[in-house]
C-alpha positions in Angstrom: 11.0 -0.4 -27.3 9.2 2.3 -25.2 5.7 3.7 -25.2 2.2 2.2 -24.7 2.3 -1.5 -24.4 6.0 -1.8 -24.1 7.0 -4.7 -21.8 8.2 -3.6 -18.4 11.5 -4.6 -16.7 11.4 -5.4 -13.0 14.3 -4.2 -10.8 14.8 -5.3 -7.2 17.2 -3.2 -5.1 18.5 -5.2 -2.1 21.3 -5.8 0.3 22.7 -9.3 0.7 21.3 -11.0 3.9 24.6 -11.0 5.9 24.3 -10.9 9.7 25.4 -7.6 11.1 25.0 -5.8 7.7 21.3 -6.2 7.1 18.1 -5.2 9.0 20.2 -3.8 11.9 17.1 -2.0 13.3 15.7 -5.4 14.2 18.6 -6.0 16.7 17.4 -6.0 19.4 15.0 -7.8 19.9 16.3 -10.2 17.2 19.9 -11.4 17.0 21.9 -10.4 13.9 21.6 -14.0 12.7 17.8 -13.9 13.1 17.6 -10.5 11.4 19.6 -11.9 8.5 17.3 -14.9 8.3 14.2 -12.6 8.2 15.9 -10.5 5.5 16.7 -13.5 3.4 13.2 -14.7 3.6 11.8 -11.3 2.7 14.1 -11.1 -0.3 13.3 -14.7 -1.4 9.5 -14.0 -1.3 10.1 -10.8 -3.3 12.1 -12.6 -6.0 9.4 -15.3 -6.2 6.8 -12.5 -6.9 9.1 -11.0 -9.6 9.6 -14.4 -11.2 5.8 -14.9 -11.3 5.1 -11.5 -12.9 5.0 -11.0 -16.7 8.2 -8.9 -16.9 10.5 -8.3 -19.9 13.6 -8.5 -17.6 14.2 -9.3 -14.0 17.2 -7.7 -12.4 18.5 -7.9 -8.8 20.5 -4.8 -8.0 22.5 -6.1 -5.1 24.8 -4.7 -2.4 26.9 -7.7 -1.6 27.3 -11.2 -3.1 24.5 -13.5 -4.2 24.0 -16.7 -2.2 22.0 -20.0 -2.4 18.8 -17.9 -1.8 19.1 -16.6 -5.4 16.7 -18.5 -7.7 17.4 -19.0 -11.4 16.0 -16.5 -13.9 17.2 -13.4 -12.1 20.0 -11.2 -13.4 22.4 -9.9 -10.7 24.2 -6.6 -11.1 26.1 -4.7 -8.3 24.6 -1.5 -6.8 26.3 1.7 -7.7 28.1 3.9 -5.2 26.8 6.9 -3.2 23.6 7.7 -1.3 20.4 5.8 -1.9 19.1 8.4 -4.3 22.3 7.9 -6.4 22.0 4.1 -6.2 18.4 4.2 -7.3 19.2 6.5 -10.2 22.0 4.1 -11.2 19.6 1.1 -11.0 17.2 2.7 -13.4 20.1 3.5 -15.7 20.7 -0.2 -16.2 17.6 -0.4 -18.5 16.2 1.9 -21.2 12.8 1.5 -19.7 10.0 1.2 -18.9 11.1 -0.2 -15.6 9.5 -0.8 -12.2 11.8 -0.8 -9.2 10.8 -2.4 -5.9 12.7 -3.0 -2.7 13.2 -6.2 -0.6 11.3 -5.0 2.4 7.7 -5.8 1.3 7.5 -9.7 1.1 3.7 -9.4 1.0 3.9 -8.2 -2.6 2.7 -10.5 -5.3 2.2 -10.6 -9.0 -1.4 -9.6 -8.8 -0.5 -6.5 -6.8 2.2 -5.6 -9.4 0.0 -6.3 -12.4 -1.4 -2.8 -13.0 2.1 -1.4 -13.3 3.2 -4.2 -15.7 0.6 -3.8 -18.4 2.5 -1.3 -20.5 2.6 2.5 -20.2 2.5 5.5 -22.4 5.1 8.3 -22.6 5.1 10.7 -19.6 3.7 8.1 -17.2 5.1 7.0 -13.9 4.1 4.6 -11.1 4.5 5.1 -7.4 3.9 2.8 -4.5 3.7 4.6 -1.1 5.0 3.0 2.1 3.3 3.3 5.4 6.3 4.9 7.0 6.3 7.8 4.6 8.7 6.4 2.1 7.9 4.4 -1.1 8.2 0.7 -1.9 8.0 0.9 -5.7 8.8 3.4 -8.4 8.2 3.0 -12.1 9.7 5.2 -14.8 9.1 5.1 -18.6 12.8 5.9 -19.2 15.7 6.5 -16.8 16.1 10.1 -15.7 18.5 10.8 -12.8 16.9 14.2 -12.2 13.8 12.5 -11.0 15.7 10.9 -8.1 18.9 12.8 -7.3 18.6 15.0 -4.3 15.4 13.4 -2.9 16.0 12.9 0.8 15.9 9.3 1.7 15.0 7.4 4.8 13.1 10.3 6.3 9.3 10.6 6.9 8.8 12.9 3.9 10.7 10.8 1.4 7.6 9.6 -0.4 6.0 12.9 -0.6 9.1 14.6 -2.0 9.6 11.8 -4.5 6.1 11.9 -5.7 6.1 15.7 -6.0 9.3 15.4 -8.0 7.5 13.2 -10.5 4.5 15.5 -10.7 6.6 18.6 -11.1 8.4 16.9 -14.0 5.0 16.8 -15.8 4.5 13.1 -15.4 1.1 11.4 -15.0 1.6 9.4 -11.7 -0.4 6.2 -11.2 -0.4 4.7 -7.7 0.0 1.1 -6.5 -1.5 0.3 -3.1 0.3 1.5 0.0 2.3 -1.3 1.8 4.1 -1.6 5.1 7.7 -2.3 4.7 9.8 -4.2 7.2 12.1 -2.0 9.3 11.1 -2.9 12.9 10.0 -5.8 15.1 6.5 -4.5 15.0 6.7 -4.5 11.1 7.8 -8.2 11.2 4.7 -9.2 13.1 2.3 -7.1 11.0 3.7 -8.2 7.6 4.0 -11.9 8.6 0.3 -11.8 9.4 -0.5 -10.3 6.0 1.4 -13.1 4.1 1.2 -16.1 6.4 2.0 -18.7 3.8 5.4 -17.3 2.6 9.0 -17.8 3.6 8.9 -14.5 5.5 6.2 -15.7 7.9 7.9 -19.0 8.5 11.3 -17.2 9.2 9.6 -14.8 11.6 7.9 -17.7 13.4 11.2 -19.5 13.7 12.9 -16.6 15.3 11.1 -17.3 18.6 13.4 -15.3 20.9 12.8 -12.1 19.1 9.1 -12.7 18.7 8.6 -13.4 22.4 10.5 -10.3 23.5 8.7 -8.1 20.9 5.3 -9.5 21.8 5.0 -7.7 25.1 4.1 -4.5 23.4 3.7 -2.7 20.1 6.7 -0.4 20.3 8.8 0.0 17.2 12.5 -0.5 17.5 14.3 2.9 17.2 16.1 3.9 14.1 
């Protein structure tokens, strides 16, 4: 079922929180184990928001193996191969649409914030959630279309602008979700934990005292 009022699938693209494989830009000041603990909490908070949202389907598109952090009610499918643009296109191909895809790096997200993009869309509509670093934290498509994603340069300052322009040039009506700061650096950890002080993410950030103390001396971002 597609079109106005069609229930929306929620897709979360994520990497399993394994030390040394996830959130490597947080090390230093955090240890690989602390970075993995922060990543796990971020993913857990994101999945909580997905479970609380009125979605037709809830799918975790995962690089790695699920662990005890995975709650019931979430489908798990492996990520496809290739660059991030190819993996995003493959994630959308898992569902006929409409589907809203989000990442694991915005634990401050909640069902109320997602609600406008889950109310049902008409043909030719898309949703876009810009990230503070120039990327995007969410993308919603009425139906999977690899041409909307393939070739978009990922993980660069202009990623979001290029992706949004691709949607507009395809003739889609683009609706926007609020901009969010995703977690890439130690400074992001502090900022996002302050925005969502009651979640697992904030508790994990507070428990990683060594990293927090070392990062607290200044507001420098950790280099890419």
